[in-house]
C-alpha positions as YAML, in Angstrom:
chain: A
units: angstrom
residues:
- id: 1
  name: MET
  ca: [-12.34, -7.97, 34.26]
- id: 2
  name: THR
  ca: [-11.00, -6.77, 30.84]
- id: 3
  name: ALA
  ca: [-13.62, -6.16, 28.26]
- id: 4
  name: ALA
  ca: [-13.53, -8.09, 25.35]
- id: 5
  name: LEU
  ca: [-12.10, -6.94, 22.24]
- id: 6
  name: SER
  ca: [-14.66, -5.51, 19.43]
- id: 7
  name: VAL
  ca: [-14.20, -6.32, 15.79]
- id: 8
  name: LEU
  ca: [-12.91, -2.77, 15.16]
- id: 9
  name: ASP
  ca: [-10.30, -3.52, 18.00]
- id: 10
  name: ARG
  ca: [-8.68, -6.24, 16.23]
- id: 11
  name: VAL
  ca: [-6.58, -5.90, 12.84]
- id: 12
  name: GLY
  ca: [-8.74, -6.88, 9.63]
- id: 13
  name: PRO
  ca: [-8.27, -9.50, 7.19]
- id: 14
  name: TYR
  ca: [-4.99, -9.29, 5.43]
- id: 15
  name: MET
  ca: [-2.85, -11.40, 3.05]
- id: 16
  name: VAL
  ca: [1.00, -11.86, 2.68]
- id: 17
  name: GLN
  ca: [2.40, -14.24, -0.02]
- id: 18
  name: ASP
  ca: [6.22, -14.99, -0.69]
- id: 19
  name: ASP
  ca: [8.53, -15.54, -3.55]
- id: 20
  name: PHE
  ca: [5.12, -13.90, -5.38]
- id: 21
  name: LEU
  ca: [7.15, -13.21, -8.81]
- id: 22
  name: PRO
  ca: [9.60, -15.51, -11.04]
- id: 23
  name: ALA
  ca: [13.17, -14.97, -9.27]
- id: 24
  name: GLU
  ca: [14.34, -13.70, -13.02]
- id: 25
  name: GLU
  ca: [11.14, -10.98, -13.05]
- id: 26
  name: ALA
  ca: [12.18, -9.65, -9.85]
- id: 27
  name: GLN
  ca: [15.40, -9.34, -10.32]
- id: 28
  name: ALA
  ca: [14.63, -7.62, -13.43]
- id: 29
  name: LEU
  ca: [12.57, -5.26, -11.97]
- id: 30
  name: LEU
  ca: [14.87, -4.24, -9.17]
- id: 31
  name: ALA
  ca: [17.59, -3.66, -11.63]
- id: 32
  name: TRP
  ca: [15.21, -1.28, -13.89]
- id: 33
  name: ALA
  ca: [13.81, 0.40, -10.73]
- id: 34
  name: ILE
  ca: [17.68, 0.85, -9.72]
- id: 35
  name: ALA
  ca: [18.79, 2.27, -13.31]
- id: 36
  name: HIS
  ca: [16.11, 5.12, -12.93]
- id: 37
  name: GLU
  ca: [17.14, 6.63, -9.78]
- id: 38
  name: ALA
  ca: [17.16, 10.11, -11.15]
- id: 39
  name: ASN
  ca: [13.81, 9.81, -11.54]
- id: 40
  name: PHE
  ca: [12.77, 9.11, -8.46]
- id: 41
  name: MET
  ca: [10.92, 12.14, -7.18]
- id: 42
  name: ALA
  ca: [9.93, 12.95, -3.42]
- id: 43
  name: SER
  ca: [6.53, 11.24, -2.71]
- id: 44
  name: ARG
  ca: [2.94, 12.93, -2.68]
- id: 45
  name: VAL
  ca: [0.21, 11.91, -0.41]
- id: 46
  name: LEU
  ca: [-3.64, 10.83, -1.71]
- id: 47
  name: ASP
  ca: [-4.55, 14.45, -2.66]
- id: 48
  name: GLY
  ca: [-1.59, 14.98, -4.80]
- id: 49
  name: ALA
  ca: [0.39, 17.49, -2.13]
- id: 50
  name: ILE
  ca: [3.97, 16.99, -1.02]
- id: 51
  name: ARG
  ca: [3.46, 16.59, 2.86]
- id: 52
  name: PRO
  ca: [6.93, 15.23, 4.25]
- id: 53
  name: LYS
  ca: [6.03, 15.37, 7.76]
- id: 54
  name: ILE
  ca: [3.19, 12.58, 6.73]
- id: 55
  name: ARG
  ca: [5.01, 10.62, 3.88]
- id: 56
  name: HIS
  ca: [9.19, 10.79, 3.30]
- id: 57
  name: SER
  ca: [10.02, 9.20, 0.89]
- id: 58
  name: ARG
  ca: [10.37, 8.87, -3.21]
- id: 59
  name: GLN
  ca: [8.18, 7.68, -5.93]
- id: 60
  name: LEU
  ca: [8.89, 7.21, -9.72]
- id: 61
  name: ARG
  ca: [7.80, 10.24, -11.75]
- id: 62
  name: GLY
  ca: [8.18, 11.01, -15.82]
- id: 63
  name: VAL
  ca: [8.98, 7.47, -16.83]
- id: 64
  name: ASP
  ca: [6.78, 5.42, -19.13]
- id: 65
  name: ILE
  ca: [6.07, 2.24, -17.23]
- id: 66
  name: THR
  ca: [3.38, 0.89, -19.41]
- id: 67
  name: ASP
  ca: [5.47, -2.49, -20.16]
- id: 68
  name: TRP
  ca: [5.58, -2.81, -16.06]
- id: 69
  name: ARG
  ca: [2.43, -2.02, -15.91]
- id: 70
  name: ARG
  ca: [1.17, -4.78, -18.03]
- id: 71
  name: ARG
  ca: [3.23, -7.59, -17.15]
- id: 72
  name: LEU
  ca: [2.19, -6.73, -12.94]
- id: 73
  name: LYS
  ca: [-0.97, -6.48, -13.74]
- id: 74
  name: GLY
  ca: [-0.89, -9.76, -15.05]
- id: 75
  name: TYR
  ca: [-0.07, -11.09, -11.78]
- id: 76
  name: PHE
  ca: [-1.95, -9.20, -9.75]
- id: 77
  name: LYS
  ca: [-5.29, -9.39, -11.61]
- id: 78
  name: PRO
  ca: [-5.67, -13.02, -11.42]
- id: 79
  name: LEU
  ca: [-5.53, -12.90, -7.80]
- id: 80
  name: VAL
  ca: [-8.82, -10.42, -7.21]
- id: 81
  name: ALA
  ca: [-11.48, -12.96, -7.27]
- id: 82
  name: SER
  ca: [-9.52, -15.02, -4.04]
- id: 83
  name: LEU
  ca: [-8.79, -12.35, -2.28]
- id: 84
  name: ILE
  ca: [-12.43, -10.64, -2.45]
- id: 85
  name: ALA
  ca: [-13.40, -13.77, -0.61]
- id: 86
  name: GLU
  ca: [-10.13, -14.01, 1.62]
- id: 87
  name: LEU
  ca: [-10.24, -10.27, 2.45]
- id: 88
  name: SER
  ca: [-13.85, -10.17, 2.90]
- id: 89
  name: VAL
  ca: [-14.30, -7.49, 0.27]
- id: 90
  name: SER
  ca: [-17.80, -7.05, -1.14]
- id: 91
  name: PRO
  ca: [-17.53, -8.82, -4.90]
- id: 92
  name: PHE
  ca: [-17.08, -6.15, -7.45]
- id: 93
  name: GLU
  ca: [-16.03, -5.70, -11.22]
- id: 94
  name: ILE
  ca: [-12.82, -3.85, -11.78]
- id: 95
  name: ALA
  ca: [-13.50, 0.01, -12.99]
- id: 96
  name: GLY
  ca: [-9.48, 0.59, -13.32]
- id: 97
  name: THR
  ca: [-5.94, -0.51, -11.22]
- id: 98
  name: GLU
  ca: [-3.44, 2.22, -10.23]
- id: 99
  name: LEU
  ca: [0.07, 1.53, -9.76]
- id: 100
  name: ASP
  ca: [2.67, 3.47, -7.50]
- id: 101
  name: ILE
  ca: [6.53, 2.86, -7.53]
- id: 102
  name: ALA
  ca: [8.15, 4.07, -4.44]
- id: 103
  name: SER
  ca: [11.23, 4.01, -2.52]
- id: 104
  name: HIS
  ca: [12.19, 4.16, 1.05]
- id: 105
  name: ASN
  ca: [15.75, 5.23, 2.22]
- id: 106
  name: ASN
  ca: [17.14, 5.95, 5.39]
- id: 107
  name: GLY
  ca: [15.03, 7.38, 7.91]
- id: 108
  name: ASP
  ca: [11.93, 7.49, 5.29]
- id: 109
  name: PHE
  ca: [8.08, 6.54, 6.39]
- id: 110
  name: TYR
  ca: [4.51, 6.94, 6.11]
- id: 111
  name: ARG
  ca: [2.36, 8.19, 8.80]
- id: 112
  name: ARG
  ca: [-1.00, 6.39, 9.61]
- id: 113
  name: HIS
  ca: [-3.36, 6.50, 6.81]
- id: 114
  name: ILE
  ca: [-5.89, 4.55, 4.75]
- id: 115
  name: ASP
  ca: [-5.90, 4.26, 0.85]
- id: 116
  name: MET
  ca: [-9.75, 5.54, 0.32]
- id: 117
  name: LYS
  ca: [-10.34, 9.23, 0.25]
- id: 118
  name: THR
  ca: [-12.42, 10.63, 3.00]
- id: 119
  name: GLY
  ca: [-13.50, 14.09, 1.51]
- id: 120
  name: PRO
  ca: [-15.43, 14.53, -1.59]
- id: 121
  name: VAL
  ca: [-16.87, 11.08, -3.47]
- id: 122
  name: ASP
  ca: [-15.32, 10.10, -6.75]
- id: 123
  name: LEU
  ca: [-18.42, 9.66, -8.55]
- id: 124
  name: GLU
  ca: [-17.02, 7.28, -11.24]
- id: 125
  name: ARG
  ca: [-14.75, 4.64, -8.76]
- id: 126
  name: ARG
  ca: [-13.33, 4.03, -5.25]
- id: 127
  name: ARG
  ca: [-10.54, 2.30, -4.23]
- id: 128
  name: VAL
  ca: [-11.53, -1.19, -2.57]
- id: 129
  name: LEU
  ca: [-8.26, -3.72, -2.77]
- id: 130
  name: SER
  ca: [-4.60, -2.52, -1.71]
- id: 131
  name: LEU
  ca: [-1.83, -4.65, -2.96]
- id: 132
  name: VAL
  ca: [1.95, -4.04, -1.95]
- id: 133
  name: TYR
  ca: [4.96, -5.77, -3.68]
- id: 134
  name: TYR
  ca: [8.36, -5.57, -2.28]
- id: 135
  name: PHE
  ca: [11.46, -5.75, -3.85]
- id: 136
  name: ASN
  ca: [15.01, -4.81, -2.77]
- id: 137
  name: THR
  ca: [18.93, -6.31, -3.03]
- id: 138
  name: GLU
  ca: [19.88, -9.39, -0.96]
- id: 139
  name: PRO
  ca: [20.71, -9.57, 1.96]
- id: 140
  name: ALA
  ca: [18.68, -6.36, 2.60]
- id: 141
  name: ALA
  ca: [21.10, -3.28, 3.39]
- id: 142
  name: PHE
  ca: [18.52, -1.84, 5.70]
- id: 143
  name: THR
  ca: [16.07, -2.51, 8.68]
- id: 144
  name: GLY
  ca: [12.65, -1.22, 10.02]
- id: 145
  name: GLY
  ca: [10.55, -0.46, 7.23]
- id: 146
  name: ALA
  ca: [7.45, -2.80, 8.42]
- id: 147
  name: LEU
  ca: [3.71, -2.38, 6.76]
- id: 148
  name: ARG
  ca: [2.02, -1.86, 10.18]
- id: 149
  name: LEU
  ca: [-1.65, -2.47, 9.45]
- id: 150
  name: HIS
  ca: [-4.00, -1.33, 12.79]
- id: 151
  name: ALA
  ca: [-6.98, -2.33, 13.58]
- id: 152
  name: ALA
  ca: [-10.04, 0.18, 12.28]
- id: 153
  name: GLY
  ca: [-10.95, 1.18, 15.84]
- id: 154
  name: LYS
  ca: [-9.79, 4.60, 17.01]
- id: 155
  name: ARG
  ca: [-6.10, 5.18, 17.66]
- id: 156
  name: ASN
  ca: [-5.07, 3.76, 20.50]
- id: 157
  name: ARG
  ca: [-3.56, 6.83, 23.28]
- id: 158
  name: ALA
  ca: [0.10, 7.64, 23.46]
- id: 159
  name: SER
  ca: [0.29, 6.79, 27.25]
- id: 160
  name: VAL
  ca: [-1.39, 3.29, 26.55]
- id: 161
  name: GLU
  ca: [0.42, 0.27, 25.43]
- id: 162
  name: PRO
  ca: [-1.57, -1.12, 22.44]
- id: 163
  name: SER
  ca: [-2.96, -4.51, 22.26]
- id: 164
  name: PRO
  ca: [-1.33, -7.33, 20.46]
- id: 165
  name: ASP
  ca: [-4.63, -7.48, 18.36]
- id: 166
  name: SER
  ca: [-4.59, -4.21, 17.43]
- id: 167
  name: TYR
  ca: [-1.87, -4.09, 14.65]
- id: 168
  name: ALA
  ca: [0.19, -6.57, 12.68]
- id: 169
  name: ASP
  ca: [3.64, -5.63, 11.32]
- id: 170
  name: ILE
  ca: [4.43, -7.07, 7.55]
- id: 171
  name: VAL
  ca: [7.99, -7.22, 7.27]
- id: 172
  name: PRO
  ca: [9.42, -5.78, 3.61]
- id: 173
  name: VAL
  ca: [11.22, -9.16, 2.38]
- id: 174
  name: HIS
  ca: [12.17, -9.32, -1.03]
- id: 175
  name: ASN
  ca: [9.37, -10.51, -3.45]
- id: 176
  name: ARG
  ca: [7.10, -10.63, -1.19]
- id: 177
  name: LEU
  ca: [3.36, -9.41, -2.10]
- id: 178
  name: ALA
  ca: [1.08, -7.81, 0.52]
- id: 179
  name: ALA
  ca: [-3.06, -7.08, 0.19]
- id: 180
  name: PHE
  ca: [-5.39, -5.83, 2.26]
- id: 181
  name: PRO
  ca: [-8.73, -3.76, 1.95]
- id: 182
  name: SER
  ca: [-8.37, -0.15, 0.72]
- id: 183
  name: TRP
  ca: [-10.05, 1.09, 4.27]
- id: 184
  name: MET
  ca: [-7.80, -0.44, 6.78]
- id: 185
  name: PRO
  ca: [-5.67, 1.89, 8.34]
- id: 186
  name: HIS
  ca: [-1.69, 1.68, 8.15]
- id: 187
  name: GLU
  ca: [1.53, 2.94, 8.06]
- id: 188
  name: VAL
  ca: [5.24, 2.34, 6.83]
- id: 189
  name: LEU
  ca: [7.69, 2.60, 9.94]
- id: 190
  name: PRO
  ca: [11.00, 4.43, 9.91]
- id: 191
  name: VAL
  ca: [13.30, 2.73, 7.65]
- id: 192
  name: HIS
  ca: [17.10, 2.46, 8.52]
- id: 193
  name: CYS
  ca: [19.60, 2.60, 5.95]
- id: 194
  name: PRO
  ca: [23.13, 3.17, 7.10]
- id: 195
  name: SER
  ca: [24.62, 3.43, 3.66]
- id: 196
  name: GLY
  ca: [21.92, 6.12, 2.22]
- id: 197
  name: ARG
  ca: [22.71, 4.23, -1.11]
- id: 198
  name: PHE
  ca: [19.87, 4.55, -3.41]
- id: 199
  name: ALA
  ca: [20.17, 0.79, -4.46]
- id: 200
  name: ASP
  ca: [20.37, -0.21, -0.98]
- id: 201
  name: SER
  ca: [16.51, 1.29, -0.52]
- id: 202
  name: ARG
  ca: [13.05, -0.39, 0.46]
- id: 203
  name: PHE
  ca: [11.32, -0.47, -3.04]
- id: 204
  name: SER
  ca: [7.82, -1.24, -3.55]
- id: 205
  name: ILE
  ca: [5.44, -1.37, -5.74]
- id: 206
  name: ASN
  ca: [1.63, -0.33, -4.60]
- id: 207
  name: CYS
  ca: [-1.42, -1.28, -6.78]
- id: 208
  name: TRP
  ca: [-5.03, -0.46, -6.30]
- id: 209
  name: PHE
  ca: [-7.87, -2.17, -7.47]
- id: 210
  name: TYR
  ca: [-11.23, 0.12, -8.13]
- id: 211
  name: ALA
  ca: [-14.65, -0.56, -7.94]
- id: 212
  name: ALA
  ca: [-17.68, 1.01, -9.65]
- id: 213
  name: VAL
  ca: [-19.88, 3.42, -7.66]
- id: 214
  name: PRO
  ca: [-23.29, 2.30, -7.56]
- id: 215
  name: SER
  ca: [-25.35, 4.52, -9.82]
- id: 216
  name: ALA
  ca: [-27.65, 5.21, -7.04]
- id: 217
  name: ILE
  ca: [-24.89, 6.70, -4.98]
- id: 218
  name: GLN
  ca: [-23.77, 8.50, -7.46]
- id: 219
  name: ARG
  ca: [-27.30, 10.21, -7.67]
- id: 220
  name: LEU
  ca: [-27.48, 10.55, -4.29]
- id: 221
  name: VAL
  ca: [-23.92, 12.48, -4.22]
- id: 222
  name: SER
  ca: [-24.77, 14.38, -7.22]
- id: 223
  name: SER
  ca: [-28.07, 15.81, -5.22]
- id: 224
  name: ASP
  ca: [-26.02, 16.94, -2.55]
- id: 225
  name: GLN
  ca: [-23.41, 18.37, -4.24]
- id: 226
  name: SER
  ca: [-25.81, 20.68, -5.99]
...
């Protein structure tokens, strides 16, 4: 008799919404990203280091994104209240947001990870909600690159076929938004882009909403570190 799966053996809650931005806004964002090809550099992981065996892609850096940040937050922020309920996230007040623009081309990937820090605690705020917005040329000139969400339990052994309940794949479709709690393990599966052209990349906007760390926890951590 097969044992019933525990909550930790199943993929947590997530949301997918297609046709998220107005079509003309999505096309403008794509054209803007392609025009800044020279500013896409090797991606960094959460600790700020470049670790190509873990994350192999490119991030936009050295460009003023104030206008796009404002415009995108105008679309993302109104979703927070409904996402808190839909994703079973504890209610919180937004203590900050962070945006990252990335491109994935042939052979690029991001190994399994979570978006929350697991080392020293940020005493001011912590990531709570992760949003990923996808955009690319149509028809897509790449395959692969799905966002794979994993169950929070222990990783499946390589020799064991993972249960269908232990992961979910979100295909990176143009103008699609995905959202999930920042504690959820996830990865970007390898991308196959035969042309290798930057304009044919899998583009994404990663947005994180931060919650303030309760003062009681701040005092506890501060006393442990003193």
